[in-house]
C-alpha positions, 0 to 999 in steps of 0.5 A: 544727691546734689550734682555739679554742672547740672543743665536744664534745657527747655525747647519748643518745636513744631511737630511734622505730623499728628501725635496722639497720646499713644504716639507720645507715650511710644516716643517717650518710651523710646527715649527713656532707656537712652535717657536713663543711661545718661541720667537725663530726666524731664518732661515732654508735652504736645499741644496744638502741633507743638512739642515743649520738652524740658531736659535735665542732667549733666551738661554733656549728656543734655548736649548729646540729647539736644544733638539727637533732637535737632536731627530728629525728622519728626519735628522742625523749628527747634527753638531753645527757650531756657538753657542754664545751670541749676543746683539741683534736679527738678525732675527727680523720679522719671526719665521722661514724662509724656503729656498730650494736651490735645490731638491737634496738628494745627500750628501757626506762627501765633502759637509759637509766638505765644510760647515765646512770650511764655519763655520771656517770663521764664527769663526772670525766674530763678534757675531751677524753676523756669522749666516748671513755669514753662510747663505750667504756662504751656499747659494752661495757654496752649489749648486756649489758642484757636485751632 
């Protein structure tokens, strides 16, 4: 089904503690019910102490999730990489898919700078493809960064 006013938001943030695969699955499950109720879908990745999350849904619903994210004490330095309107869903089948790339908490400004460089590439990609492009880049490059 096509939706009007669909919003796709991708952000990166710094974890304030170590997250294991089990922790991330628990976090995703906690968010899943709220996200399903508001019809927000996406993906949550963790690597080198950074979260990368893609959210997709009606504009107001994504705004509500975004507000919760900014208040969440488990992370800081929330930076929006992509925030635009899309014609159709890229995350159709799930409420939130968690992916743990490593169990490192090491984080430096270089890590965030690398993710921001990835985001600059996403600005020239058509809306709707940017989230998956960022997820692919994050998955490929974040684990190559020195711990």
